MILUMDO-935822 format. One line per field, with one value per residue (C-alpha): residue number from 1; x, y, z; residue in one letter; chain. Coordinates in steps of 0.25 Angstrom, whole numbers. Layout:
// MILUMDO-935822
pos <- NUM|...
c1 <- X|...
c2 <- Y|...
c3 <- Z|...
code <- A|...
unit <- A|...
END
This chain:
// MILUMDO-935822
pos <- 1|2|3|4|5|6|7|8|9|10|11|12|13|14|15|16|17|18|19|20|21|22|23|24|25|26|27|28|29|30|31|32|33|34|35|36|37|38|39|40|41|42|43|44|45|46|47|48|49|50|51|52|53|54|55|56|57|58|59|60|61|62|63|64|65|66|67|68|69|70|71|72|73|74|75|76|77|78|79|80|81|82|83|84|85|86|87|88|89|90|91|92|93|94|95|96|97|98|99|100|101|102|103|104|105|106|107|108|109|110|111|112|113|114|115|116|117|118|119|120|121|122|123|124|125|126|127|128|129|130|131|132|133|134|135|136|137|138|139|140|141|142|143|144|145|146|147|148|149|150|151|152|153|154|155|156|157|158|159|160|161|162|163|164|165|166|167|168|169|170|171|172|173|174|175|176|177|178|179|180|181|182|183|184|185|186|187|188|189|190|191|192|193|194|195|196|197|198|199|200|201|202|203|204|205|206|207|208|209|210|211|212|213|214|215|216|217|218|219|220|221|222|223|224|225|226|227|228|229|230|231|232|233|234|235|236|237|238|239|240|241|242|243|244|245|246|247|248|249|250|251|252|253|254|255|256|257|258|259|260|261|262|263|264|265|266|267|268|269|270|271|272|273|274|275|276|277|278|279|280|281|282|283|284|285|286|287|288|289|290|291|292|293|294|295|296|297|298|299|300|301|302|303|304|305|306|307|308|309|310|311|312|313|314|315|316|317|318|319|320|321|322|323|324|325|326|327|328|329|330|331|332|333|334|335|336|337|338|339|340|341|342|343|344|345|346|347|348|349|350|351|352|353|354|355|356|357|358|359|360|361|362|363|364|365|366|367|368|369|370|371|372|373|374|375|376|377|378|379|380|381|382|383|384|385|386|387|388|389|390|391|392|393|394|395|396|397|398|399|400|401|402|403|404|405|406|407|408|409|410|411|412|413|414|415|416|417|418|419|420|421|422|423|424|425|426|427|428|429|430|431|432|433|434|435|436|437|438|439|440|441|442|443|444|445|446
c1 <- 643|651|666|670|679|691|688|686|700|706|700|710|711|716|719|709|720|723|739|741|741|728|729|721|713|723|734|725|721|736|740|728|732|735|750|744|737|723|713|711|698|693|698|684|672|665|650|639|627|613|618|631|624|615|627|632|626|619|619|632|642|654|648|644|658|664|655|658|673|674|674|683|694|693|705|712|720|709|697|699|698|687|676|684|689|675|670|681|678|663|660|650|636|633|618|608|597|584|583|570|566|562|573|584|595|607|619|628|642|648|647|662|673|675|661|662|660|675|676|671|682|693|691|690|703|710|706|710|724|726|722|732|743|755|762|775|770|775|766|756|751|737|736|723|717|704|694|688|683|692|704|697|691|705|712|702|703|718|720|728|730|745|753|745|747|736|739|727|727|716|714|717|704|695|689|680|685|681|687|700|701|698|709|720|714|719|733|742|744|734|739|732|738|730|734|734|725|712|708|712|726|726|722|732|743|738|738|752|758|752|758|772|780|791|782|775|788|791|777|767|754|740|728|714|707|697|708|709|701|699|692|683|678|673|664|655|650|640|633|632|627|615|613|611|603|594|591|588|578|572|574|580|594|599|605|617|622|636|644|657|670|681|670|675|663|654|663|661|646|648|657|647|636|645|647|632|627|613|617|608|612|624|625|637|635|647|651|655|668|664|673|664|651|657|663|649|642|651|663|677|683|691|698|700|703|693|684|681|666|658|658|673|676|670|680|687|691|698|690|700|689|684|694|687|674|679|684|670|665|674|682|670|666|652|650|656|646|634|638|634|628|633|628|636|632|639|641|629|620|628|625|610|609|616|607|594|598|593|579|579|586|588|603|615|624|639|642|645|633|625|629|623|610|610|610|599|591|593|589|576|573|575|565|574|566|576|583|596|606|615|628|632|647|651|645|640|648|661|657|652|658|648|636|636|630|620|614|604|613|627|631|642|653|651|659|671|673|671|682|692|688|691|706|717|719|732|735|748|748|752|754|749|763|765|780|775|765|776|784|773|770|785|785|786|773|779
c2 <- 511|515|518|532|538|537|523|519|525|517|504|493|478|471|456|447|444|459|458|464|479|484|486|493|484|482|478|468|463|461|455|444|438|448|447|441|430|436|440|455|461|476|484|490|484|495|496|501|508|509|521|514|502|510|514|499|495|482|482|476|467|476|489|482|476|490|497|486|487|502|504|492|497|512|519|507|506|498|508|516|503|496|497|492|480|477|478|468|458|459|458|446|445|438|436|433|424|419|404|396|399|413|420|410|417|413|422|417|421|412|421|425|419|406|404|406|418|420|427|440|442|436|445|457|453|451|464|471|465|468|483|484|477|486|484|481|472|458|446|443|428|426|414|408|396|390|380|381|394|405|400|400|414|420|413|419|433|434|425|433|445|450|451|440|425|416|403|395|384|374|361|350|341|350|359|355|350|363|372|364|366|380|383|378|383|398|396|408|416|407|393|383|374|361|360|347|351|359|373|377|372|381|393|390|389|403|409|403|409|423|423|419|432|426|420|433|440|431|430|441|434|438|429|428|419|426|429|441|453|454|440|443|457|457|445|455|461|450|449|464|465|455|460|474|470|461|470|482|473|465|474|463|456|444|432|425|410|409|396|397|391|401|412|422|423|424|434|443|443|445|457|463|461|468|480|482|475|469|455|446|433|425|410|402|388|380|366|354|361|365|376|388|381|377|391|397|387|391|383|389|392|379|378|364|357|358|346|345|347|349|364|364|379|379|368|377|373|385|397|409|420|416|426|437|433|434|448|452|447|455|442|436|422|423|435|429|417|427|433|421|407|394|381|368|361|347|340|332|344|351|340|340|355|355|344|351|366|367|362|369|382|383|384|375|377|374|366|378|386|373|375|388|383|372|383|390|378|376|390|388|375|382|393|404|412|424|428|420|420|408|412|403|403|395|389|375|372|373|361|351|339|342|349|342|329|336|346|343|351|353|368|371|380|395|399|406|394|384|391|389|374|373|378|368|367|365|365|362|354|360|354|361|368|383|381|374|385|395|388|389|404|407|400|409|406|412
c3 <- 321|308|311|311|301|310|314|299|296|307|303|308|310|322|325|332|342|345|344|330|326|320|304|293|285|273|283|290|276|272|286|286|299|311|316|329|322|323|313|309|313|312|324|324|316|310|311|302|309|301|293|289|285|276|268|265|251|249|234|232|239|236|241|254|256|254|263|274|273|272|287|289|280|285|278|274|261|254|257|244|236|244|234|223|232|236|222|217|229|229|214|215|221|234|233|245|240|246|249|248|263|266|274|269|261|254|251|240|243|232|219|219|211|220|224|239|249|250|237|241|253|245|233|243|249|236|231|244|244|229|232|244|236|231|218|225|235|236|232|243|246|250|259|261|268|263|267|253|247|253|245|231|234|238|226|217|223|222|209|199|208|207|220|227|229|235|243|246|257|258|266|256|254|262|252|241|227|220|231|230|215|216|226|217|204|204|201|198|211|219|225|234|245|249|264|271|282|285|283|297|293|281|289|299|288|283|297|300|286|289|303|298|297|290|279|277|276|264|258|260|265|265|269|263|273|282|291|281|284|268|269|281|280|265|269|276|263|259|273|274|260|262|277|272|260|268|279|270|262|273|286|294|295|287|295|289|290|287|283|291|294|297|301|292|283|296|302|291|293|308|305|296|306|317|308|308|296|297|298|307|313|308|308|305|297|300|296|305|309|324|328|325|329|343|345|342|351|363|363|363|350|346|332|327|314|303|299|284|280|268|270|269|268|283|288|298|312|317|311|312|311|325|330|322|327|342|338|333|346|355|359|366|361|366|358|346|347|348|334|326|326|321|316|311|299|296|283|283|285|274|264|267|266|253|248|252|249|235|238|252|249|234|234|233|244|246|259|267|262|266|280|280|274|285|296|289|289|304|307|299|306|319|315|311|301|299|286|285|274|271|265|254|255|242|229|230|217|225|233|223|230|242|235|222|227|236|227|216|206|209|207|197|203|199|186|193|203|191|184|196|195|181|183|187|202|211|226|233|245|259|273|285|286|286|282|270|267|269|258|248|252|249|235|223|215|202
code <- M|I|A|S|P|A|E|A|L|A|A|R|Y|V|S|T|R|G|A|S|P|A|L|P|F|S|A|A|L|G|A|G|L|A|A|D|G|G|L|Y|V|P|E|R|L|P|G|F|D|P|A|G|L|A|T|I|P|D|T|D|L|A|G|T|L|A|A|L|L|R|P|L|L|G|A|D|D|L|T|T|R|L|E|A|I|C|G|E|A|A|S|F|D|I|P|L|L|P|L|R|V|P|G|D|H|W|I|E|L|F|H|G|P|T|A|A|F|K|D|L|A|A|R|F|L|A|A|S|L|A|T|L|R|T|A|D|A|P|P|Q|T|V|L|V|A|T|S|G|D|T|G|A|A|V|G|A|A|F|H|G|R|A|G|F|R|V|L|I|L|Y|P|D|G|K|V|S|P|A|Q|T|H|S|L|G|A|F|G|G|N|V|R|A|L|R|V|A|G|S|F|D|D|C|Q|R|L|V|K|A|A|L|G|D|A|R|L|R|A|D|V|P|L|L|T|A|N|S|I|S|L|G|R|L|L|P|Q|M|A|W|P|A|L|H|A|L|R|F|Q|R|R|H|G|H|K|L|N|F|I|I|P|S|G|N|L|G|H|A|L|A|V|L|F|A|R|A|M|G|L|P|I|G|E|V|M|L|A|T|N|A|N|P|T|L|A|E|F|F|E|G|A|P|Y|R|G|R|D|A|I|P|T|L|A|N|A|M|D|V|G|A|P|S|N|V|E|R|L|L|W|L|A|G|G|D|A|A|V|A|R|S|L|V|G|V|R|R|I|D|D|A|R|I|R|T|T|I|A|A|A|E|A|R|H|G|V|A|P|C|P|H|S|A|C|G|L|A|V|L|E|D|L|R|S|A|G|D|R|R|D|W|A|V|T|A|T|A|H|A|G|K|F|L|D|V|T|G|P|L|L|A|S|A|P|A|P|P|P|A|F|A|A|L|L|A|R|P|S|H|A|M|P|L|A|V|D|V|T|A|L|G|R|V|L|R|E|D|W|G
unit <- A|A|A|A|A|A|A|A|A|A|A|A|A|A|A|A|A|A|A|A|A|A|A|A|A|A|A|A|A|A|A|A|A|A|A|A|A|A|A|A|A|A|A|A|A|A|A|A|A|A|A|A|A|A|A|A|A|A|A|A|A|A|A|A|A|A|A|A|A|A|A|A|A|A|A|A|A|A|A|A|A|A|A|A|A|A|A|A|A|A|A|A|A|A|A|A|A|A|A|A|A|A|A|A|A|A|A|A|A|A|A|A|A|A|A|A|A|A|A|A|A|A|A|A|A|A|A|A|A|A|A|A|A|A|A|A|A|A|A|A|A|A|A|A|A|A|A|A|A|A|A|A|A|A|A|A|A|A|A|A|A|A|A|A|A|A|A|A|A|A|A|A|A|A|A|A|A|A|A|A|A|A|A|A|A|A|A|A|A|A|A|A|A|A|A|A|A|A|A|A|A|A|A|A|A|A|A|A|A|A|A|A|A|A|A|A|A|A|A|A|A|A|A|A|A|A|A|A|A|A|A|A|A|A|A|A|A|A|A|A|A|A|A|A|A|A|A|A|A|A|A|A|A|A|A|A|A|A|A|A|A|A|A|A|A|A|A|A|A|A|A|A|A|A|A|A|A|A|A|A|A|A|A|A|A|A|A|A|A|A|A|A|A|A|A|A|A|A|A|A|A|A|A|A|A|A|A|A|A|A|A|A|A|A|A|A|A|A|A|A|A|A|A|A|A|A|A|A|A|A|A|A|A|A|A|A|A|A|A|A|A|A|A|A|A|A|A|A|A|A|A|A|A|A|A|A|A|A|A|A|A|A|A|A|A|A|A|A|A|A|A|A|A|A|A|A|A|A|A|A|A|A|A|A|A|A|A|A|A|A|A|A|A|A|A|A|A|A|A|A|A|A|A|A|A|A|A|A|A|A|A|A|A|A|A|A|A|A|A|A|A|A|A|A|A|A|A|A|A|A|A|A|A|A|A|A|A|A|A|A|A|A|A|A|A|A
END
């Protein structure tokens, strides 16, 4: 059902923990984390009936994004600028390509400036916050934890934007060499901190800083992790675009395989499906970190320290977006488990999948995308003949330390990312200490 005009005007966002006041989209975007420590979700997820779906274009990514977000924004301050924001964010293509076996598909999400799927949402967030900013507002600091790709995407989206600073926290020694270099290569209003811990430690530091009222009084803070609505909701655009286009051309639904660590990427697909988009089954491809797989296999949710794998951007031991998944399922873990399937892929399987991918599928995957291809291969071995699309989350050239020795011809990084690699890079060390992080945040960057 499409939201009525009155409901659209009243589009508001509430905390997954239920103890914070409802806010309009822009206010929730600026807050990042709710005051009660929860994550913001729509008070009411709008739905598209068949007539409503017919109005959503499938010709371009920006048009699909604007049509999806319009009922989610309602009468928000951003609504009058929504088309321009979406046009700025979605200025590159996300193609769906056939693989060598009929019914196998490959969605390339890595054609943005940092060659990873995070670019679309990071650019939407930056354009939205720049639109909301007033000329007399104090500088705002965007605080972001990254397991690899998020930091570079956010750095690129905010680099050079007046009134914004970006501080990127990444786990020292636990991202690829190319990713590490890119995170410290922006300079100017973007800085990187190499944290002596895991991604989960980085994420805990970000949450602690956002929850520190005294720190936020001194330093206006924003977040660009998938904690932020501005990172989550725009990612609905690409599955919606290809689901609509596929059904209109073929008469049936496309199924999706999503490499996942923190669940934000997959959650956007589930949100789009819940809004009525013709998305079939959704399958998660995780690495050896067991938290998501164990939960979906029936065990109680239990966060733990992440373990390092070849698919480092998915090395998450305490995925924060489980809260949003449970909200989507009405708080019922059994319902949540029914929404999506999951399969674990270990490092040995990642290596064999990458090594065979060019001959078997005709593509060169990054380690994360290789997890998705491995799940596809398992489905085919089990007799599944439906149409499945693997989402290729990043370019293989960002992970040459892993992909180079396994591929017949090592892919060069795309030009925009190669330009980052050609710049000097610097990152400051940081202990897992929110007081030390506060000192850095209070510094005058000049």
